[in-house]
Every structure is written in structure tokens, then in C-alpha cells.
C-alpha positions in Angstrom: 0.3 0.0 -0.2 1.3 3.5 -0.6 2.6 5.6 1.9 0.2 7.6 4.0 0.9 11.1 3.9 1.7 12.2 7.8 0.5 15.7 9.1 4.5 16.4 10.0 5.5 15.1 6.9 7.0 18.4 5.7 9.1 17.3 2.2 6.3 15.8 1.1 3.9 18.1 1.9 6.1 20.5 0.4 6.4 18.2 -2.9 2.6 17.7 -3.0 1.9 21.4 -3.0 4.4 21.7 -5.9 3.1 19.1 -8.0 -0.7 20.4 -7.6 -0.5 24.2 -7.1 2.6 24.5 -9.1 5.5 26.8 -8.1 4.3 30.0 -8.9 1.5 29.8 -6.8 -1.7 31.2 -9.0 -4.3 31.2 -6.2 -7.7 30.4 -8.3 -5.8 27.8 -10.3 -4.4 26.3 -7.2 -7.7 26.1 -5.6 -8.7 25.0 -9.0 -6.6 22.0 -9.4 -6.4 21.5 -5.1 -10.3 20.7 -5.1 -10.1 18.4 -8.1 -7.5 16.1 -6.9 -9.1 15.9 -3.3 -12.5 15.0 -4.6 -12.2 11.4 -4.3 -11.2 11.7 -0.8 -14.0 14.1 0.1 -16.8 11.8 -2.0 -15.2 8.5 0.0 -15.4 10.3 3.2 -18.7 11.6 2.7 -20.2 7.9 1.5 -18.5 6.4 4.6 -20.0 9.0 6.9 -23.6 7.9 5.6 -22.8 4.1 5.3 -23.2 3.8 2.0 -20.5 1.3 1.6 -20.9 -0.6 -1.8 -18.9 1.4 -4.2 -15.3 1.9 -5.3 -12.7 4.2 -4.0 -11.9 6.5 -6.7 -8.3 7.7 -7.4 -6.3 11.5 -7.7 -3.3 10.5 -10.1 -1.6 12.3 -6.7 0.8 9.5 -4.8 -0.2 11.0 -1.4 -3.4 11.4 -1.8 -3.9 7.9 -3.5 -2.0 6.5 -0.1 -4.8 8.0 1.9 -7.6 7.0 -0.7 -5.9 3.3 -0.4 -6.4 2.9 3.6 -10.0 4.6 3.0 -10.8 1.8 0.8 -9.3 -0.7 3.4 -11.6 0.7 5.9 -14.8 0.6 3.6 -14.1 -3.1 2.7 -13.5 -3.5 6.7 -16.5 -1.7 8.0 -18.8 -2.8 5.2 -18.0 -6.6 6.2 -18.5 -5.9 9.8 -21.7 -4.3 9.2 -23.3 -6.7 6.8 -22.1 -9.7 10.0 -23.9 -7.8 12.3 -26.7 -7.4 10.4 -27.0 -10.9 9.5 -26.6 -12.1 13.0 -29.7 -9.7 13.9 -31.8 -10.2 11.1 -31.6 -14.3 11.9 -32.5 -13.4 15.6 -35.6 -11.4 14.6 -36.6 -14.4 12.0 -36.2 -16.4 15.1 -38.3 -14.6 17.3 -40.6 -14.2 14.7 -41.0 -17.8 14.0 -41.2 -18.7 17.8 -43.8 -16.3 18.7 -45.5 -17.6 15.3 -45.4 -21.1 17.0 -47.3 -19.6 20.4 -50.7 -19.6 18.4 -51.0 -23.6 17.8 -50.8 -24.6 21.5 -52.8 -21.4 22.8 -55.5 -22.2 20.5 -55.6 -26.0 21.6 -56.3 -24.5 25.4 -58.6 -21.8 24.9 -60.9 -24.1 23.1 -60.8 -26.4 25.8 -60.7 -23.9 28.8 -64.2 -22.5 26.7 -65.5 -26.1 27.1 -64.5 -26.4 30.8 -66.1 -22.8 31.6 -69.5 -24.2 30.7 -69.8 -26.4 33.4 -68.3 -29.0 35.5 -65.6 -31.3 34.6 -67.2 -34.9 33.5 -65.8 -38.3 32.1 -66.1 -36.6 28.5 -64.3 -33.1 29.5 -61.2 -34.6 31.0 -59.6 -35.5 27.7 -60.3 -31.7 27.1 -58.4 -31.0 29.9 -56.0 -33.3 29.1 -55.5 -31.6 25.5 -55.2 -28.3 27.6 -52.1 -29.7 29.5 -50.6 -30.6 26.5 -51.1 -27.1 25.0 -49.5 -25.9 27.7 -46.8 -28.1 27.8 -45.9 -27.2 24.0 -46.4 -23.1 25.3 -43.6 -23.8 28.2 -41.4 -25.3 25.4 -41.8 -22.6 22.9 -41.8 -19.7 25.5 -38.2 -20.9 26.7 -36.9 -20.8 23.3 -38.4 -17.6 22.7 -36.5 -16.4 25.9 -33.2 -17.8 24.9 -33.5 -16.1 21.4 -34.2 -12.7 23.1 -31.1 -13.3 24.9 -29.0 -14.2 22.1 -28.8 -18.1 22.6 -30.2 -18.9 19.4 -31.4 -22.6 19.3 -28.9 -24.9 17.2 -29.6 -27.2 14.9 -28.7 -30.2 16.5 -30.0 -33.7 14.8 -29.9 -36.7 16.3 -31.1 -40.3 15.6 -34.4 -40.5 17.6 -37.1 -43.3 17.3 -40.0 -42.5 15.1 -42.7 -43.7 16.7 -43.2 -41.4 19.6 -43.1 -38.3 17.8 -46.0 -40.0 15.5 -47.8 -40.4 18.2 -47.6 -37.3 19.7 -48.2 -35.2 16.3 -51.1 -37.5 15.9 -52.5 -36.1 19.1 -51.9 -32.8 18.5 -53.4 -32.6 15.3 -56.6 -34.0 16.6 -56.9 -32.0 19.1 -56.2 -28.8 16.8 -58.6 -29.9 14.0 -61.4 -30.4 16.9 -61.0 -26.8 18.0 -61.1 -25.6 14.6 -64.7 -27.2 14.1 -62.4 -30.0 11.8 -61.4 -33.7 11.8 -58.2 -35.6 11.3 -58.1 -38.9 9.1 -54.6 -40.2 10.1 -52.9 -43.0 8.0 -49.3 -44.4 8.3 -48.2 -46.1 4.9 -45.9 -49.5 5.8 -42.4 -49.7 5.6 -41.9 -46.5 8.2 -38.5 -46.5 9.9 -38.0 -47.2 13.4 -35.6 -44.0 14.0 -34.8 -41.0 11.8 -32.1 -38.6 12.3 -33.8 -35.6 12.9 -34.0 -32.3 15.2 -37.0 -33.4 16.7 -38.5 -30.4 18.2 -38.0 -28.6 14.3 -40.0 -31.6 13.0 -42.9 -31.1 15.2 -42.8 -27.6 14.4 -42.9 -27.9 10.7 -45.5 -30.7 11.2 -48.0 -28.7 13.2 -47.6 -25.6 11.6 -48.7 -27.3 8.3 -51.8 -28.9 10.1 -52.4 -25.4 11.9 -52.6 -23.9 8.1 -54.6 -26.9 6.6 -57.0 -26.4 9.7 -57.4 -22.8 9.2 -58.4 -22.8 5.4 -60.8 -26.0 6.1 -64.4 -25.6 5.9 -66.1 -26.4 9.1 -67.1 -30.3 9.8 -64.7 -31.3 6.6 -61.6 -33.6 7.4 -58.0 -32.5 6.7 -56.2 -35.8 5.4 -52.5 -36.8 7.1 -50.7 -39.0 5.5 -47.1 -40.6 6.6 -45.0 -42.5 4.4 -41.4 -43.6 3.6 -40.6 -43.0 -0.2 -37.5 -45.2 -1.1 -35.0 -46.8 0.8 -32.7 -44.8 3.3 -29.3 -45.9 1.2 -30.8 -44.7 -2.0 -32.3 -41.1 -1.3 -35.3 -42.3 0.3 -37.5 -39.6 2.2 -40.2 -39.7 5.4 -42.8 -37.7 3.8 -46.0 -36.2 5.7 -48.5 -34.7 3.5 -51.4 -32.7 4.8 -54.5 -32.3 2.6 -57.7 -30.3 3.1 -60.6 -29.2 1.2 -60.6 -25.6 1.6 -60.1 -23.2 -1.5 -56.4 -24.5 -2.3 -53.6 -22.1 -3.5 -53.8 -19.4 -6.0 -51.2 -19.4 -8.7 -49.0 -17.0 -6.7 -49.5 -18.5 -3.6 -47.8 -21.8 -5.4 -44.9 -20.1 -6.2 -44.5 -18.0 -2.7 -46.5 -19.5 -0.4 -43.4 -20.2 1.4 -41.8 -17.0 1.3 -40.9 -15.0 4.6 -44.4 -13.2 5.3 -46.3 -13.7 1.9 -50.1 -13.5 3.1 -51.5 -14.1 -0.5 -55.1 -13.0 0.7 -54.7 -9.6 2.1 -57.9 -10.5 4.6 -55.8 -13.3 5.9 -53.3 -10.1 7.9 -56.7 -8.9 9.5 -57.1 -12.1 11.0 -54.0 -12.1 13.1 -51.5 -13.9 10.1 -47.9 -12.6 9.3 -47.3 -15.3 6.7 -44.8 -17.2 8.8 -46.3 -21.0 9.0 -45.4 -22.5 5.9 -41.8 -20.6 5.7 -41.1 -22.1 9.2 -42.2 -25.8 7.9 -39.9 -24.9 4.5 -37.0 -23.9 6.6 -37.3 -27.1 9.0 -37.4 -29.3 6.0 -34.4 -27.4 4.5 -32.2 -27.6 7.4 -32.5 -31.3 7.3 -31.8 -31.4 3.4 -35.0 -32.1 2.7 -38.2 -29.7 0.4 -41.4 -29.0 0.7 -44.2 -29.1 -1.8 -47.4 -27.0 -2.3 -50.1 -28.3 -4.8 -53.7 -28.1 -5.4 -56.0 -31.2 -5.5 -57.7 -32.3 -8.5 -60.8 -29.6 -9.5 -63.4 -32.1 -8.4 -62.1 -32.4 -4.8 -61.2 -28.9 -4.2 -58.3 -28.0 -1.5 -54.8 -27.8 -1.1 -51.9 -30.3 -0.3 -48.8 -29.5 1.7 -46.0 -32.2 1.7 -42.6 -32.5 3.8 -40.2 -34.7 2.8 -37.0 -35.6 5.6 -33.9 -37.6 4.1 -34.2 -41.0 5.8 -30.4 -41.5 5.5 
């Protein structure tokens, strides 16, 4: 890098002035030349001050000034890298807080629906299952709340897949899905294909969040007294790129052409009326992110025109 001009470097200053101003020292010409030579320096300083860091530092043709410009370019690049890293960190934290806060909606719906039933009279044998559903909803809220607090404090949840038995997760998911559907005036038809693996390498909490977000989305769009179908199957073998597929189908209005393309984008709401009902366009995005972190995928589709409705399929690698 060229030597930076020091304030007390008198010979260098004298040489600079002689080359830029000329020995005759005409004031008007000197001011004009000096202004032109210093313009890249002033422009770089202004843009750095405004944090407009995506630019190329110019040159003046004067070695000493170009030395200062080179140092400013290094400072610009370093500051840009630092700010981008800070932005990415803050953005990831904000996204996680938003996603976790959104996840509280599902168990809260279960709790509120069943508490309403309890408020209608004394507990009976028929009402006890509702109380159990409320307790399960409270358990979920406690889990999500703890994660939300950690994220707020900067201790973001780490993606930690491990080999876990699949059966307990499926039992829990079916119970939660049936409870959520009942609160929404629908019912769940749950089916499991043959050949499901005994265990799956996964972040169990993340898979649970993904599936329940998709189920919640289907229940919200399902007509009253309709059925939400949940199908769990193994497509292919673990050593041949097989996946665990979870498909959730409803008989609601289905996806618009735009939603088929953008439905998993963060904050995509499609129908503007959804925002008025408290939706923030996070459910399918959370599910898609969870699948992607496992190396899987999510697919949005519509059923045929005769049946109507939408189908969301989550895929998680078996291997």
C-alpha cells in the first residue's frame, strides 16, 4: 500500500503542493486543481460517513492522496464486512423470534378451545380428555416460551439432529393434530404407510414444529365439519435417497397460482384479508426452513378441481 501522508511530513507536503499547485502559486488555479485532486477523498469520506459502503474508491493521480484513498478503501471494506455480519446476526435472531412467537398460536388455540368447554360446567368424564389436551397445549407453550427467551437473550437454538425413535413423535403429532382440528371444527384422518423406519436422524422439536405449522395452516382453511387428511409414508429406501413424507390435505379453497410459487416465502400472506385475522405469513415458511435444514423439501399443490383443496408435503431424508 502506498505511504500515507503524515501531518508532520514537511518534505512530502511541500512536494505535493508543488506538483498540485505549481511553484508560481496562482491562487485561483491552485484552488481549482486542489479541489479536483481532493474530490475522490471528500466523496469517499462522505459515503463512508453515510454508511453507503457499496462503491469503489476513486483515485487522484497524486501518490500521497492515493495512499490516503487506499487506506480509506481498506477501512470501507472492513466496515462493510463488519456491518453485514452484524446485520445477518440480528436478522437471524429477529426471524427466529418471529417464528417462535408464531408457533405459540397453535398450542394457545388448543388451550383456549378446551378452556371454553371447561367454563361451561363441571368436569365430567367426557370433559377430562379436553383437560388433557389443554395440559398438552400448556406443555408446548412452555417449550416455545423457553426457546423464545433464549433467542431474545441471543442464545439462538442450535440445529442438532440426532437419531431418534419415530413412533413416539408420530403419536404426539397425531394427538396434537386431532386436538387442533377439533378446536377448529374439523376432524383429522390420520394414516401411516407400510415400511416406516424405526428411527430418524432429526431435530425432533424442529420436525414437530414443521408438521404442526402445516396442520394448523390446513385447519385454518378447512371448512367446518370437513376432514383434514394427514398421510405419513416412506418413499424409497434410506440407502437410495429415500424420504419420510408427511402430506397434509384439506378441502379448503386451495392455493392461488401465485401462492403455489411464493407460499413458503417469509411473510407472504397471499389474500390480504388473512393479515386482518392475525396471520403474518410465517407458518409455511417455518415448515420449509425446517425441512431445508434437514436436507429435505416442501411441496405445495392443489387437489384436482372436482375435490378442491390444497396439499402440502414435507419431505425429510431417511439417510
